[in-house]
C-alpha positions in Angstrom: 206.8 -70.9 -234.0 207.1 -71.8 -230.6 204.9 -68.6 -229.4 202.4 -69.5 -231.9 202.3 -72.8 -230.2 202.1 -71.7 -227.2 199.4 -69.1 -228.2 197.1 -71.5 -229.6 196.9 -73.6 -226.8 196.4 -70.4 -224.3 193.5 -69.9 -226.6 192.4 -73.4 -226.9 192.3 -73.5 -223.2 190.7 -70.4 -222.7 187.5 -71.3 -225.3 187.8 -75.1 -223.3 187.2 -72.4 -220.0 184.7 -70.7 -221.6 182.7 -73.6 -223.0 182.8 -75.5 -219.5 181.5 -71.7 -217.9 178.6 -72.0 -220.6 177.3 -75.4 -220.2 177.2 -75.0 -216.7 175.4 -71.9 -216.7 172.9 -74.1 -219.6 172.7 -77.3 -216.9 171.4 -74.6 -214.3 169.3 -73.4 -216.2 167.3 -76.3 -217.6 167.3 -76.7 -213.6 165.6 -74.1 -213.1 163.4 -75.0 -216.0 162.3 -77.9 -214.5 161.4 -76.9 -211.3 159.0 -74.5 -213.3 157.2 -77.1 -214.9 156.6 -79.1 -212.0 155.4 -76.0 -210.1 153.7 -75.1 -213.1 151.9 -79.0 -212.7 151.3 -78.3 -209.9 149.7 -75.5 -209.3 147.4 -76.4 -212.1 146.0 -79.7 -209.7 145.7 -77.4 -206.2 143.2 -75.6 -209.4 141.5 -78.3 -210.5 141.1 -79.0 -206.7 139.6 -75.9 -206.0 137.1 -75.6 -209.3 135.9 -78.6 -207.5 135.1 -77.5 -204.6 133.5 -74.6 -206.2 131.3 -77.2 -208.7 130.4 -78.9 -205.1 129.8 -75.3 -202.9 127.3 -74.0 -205.9 125.4 -77.3 -205.7 125.6 -77.2 -202.0 124.3 -73.2 -202.1 121.5 -73.9 -204.6 120.1 -77.1 -202.4 119.7 -75.1 -199.3 118.5 -72.5 -202.0 115.3 -73.8 -201.2 112.9 -74.9 -198.0 113.9 -79.0 -198.4 117.2 -78.8 -199.0 117.3 -76.4 -195.4 115.1 -78.8 -193.6 117.8 -81.7 -195.2 120.7 -79.2 -194.0 118.8 -78.9 -190.3 118.1 -82.8 -190.4 121.7 -83.9 -190.9 123.7 -80.9 -188.9 122.1 -81.6 -185.6 119.7 -85.3 -185.6 116.0 -83.0 -185.2 112.7 -84.9 -186.4 109.9 -83.5 -187.9 106.4 -84.1 -185.5 105.0 -87.6 -185.4 108.1 -88.4 -187.0 110.0 -91.5 -185.0 112.8 -93.2 -184.1 113.5 -97.0 -186.2 116.9 -98.8 -184.6 117.2 -102.1 -186.7 119.9 -104.2 -184.5 121.4 -107.3 -186.2 119.8 -110.4 -185.1 122.0 -112.3 -182.6 123.1 -116.1 -183.8 123.9 -118.1 -180.3 126.9 -120.7 -180.9 125.9 -124.5 -179.5 127.3 -124.6 -176.6 128.3 -128.7 -176.2 130.5 -130.0 -175.2 133.6 -132.0 -177.1 133.7 -135.8 -176.3 136.4 -137.3 -174.8 138.2 -138.6 -178.0 137.3 -135.1 -179.7 139.4 -133.8 -177.7 142.5 -136.4 -178.4 142.5 -136.2 -181.8 142.2 -132.5 -181.9 145.7 -133.1 -179.9 147.0 -134.7 -183.2 
């Protein structure tokens, strides 16, 4: 009877060790799956950014395919103007503040 209980105890111990080992393996796989999902989401985001950039570059290329687009690109890149065009600089108006000196009453009241 005692030997039978000892065998059951050893068997239960071995089964518990195997169960803990399997749980640790499953836990590691879950962690790896989470890393894979996050990397897949990052790759999708990068892909979307690249697709947006591709669309913008295609639009720029189609604009540069026309004479007007080439002219605009040259103007913005090199700061040139057509013959007869002039530069207009808009200067904001200056507002002058009154330069009156306060009275001696105002000077004293400003302390309080």
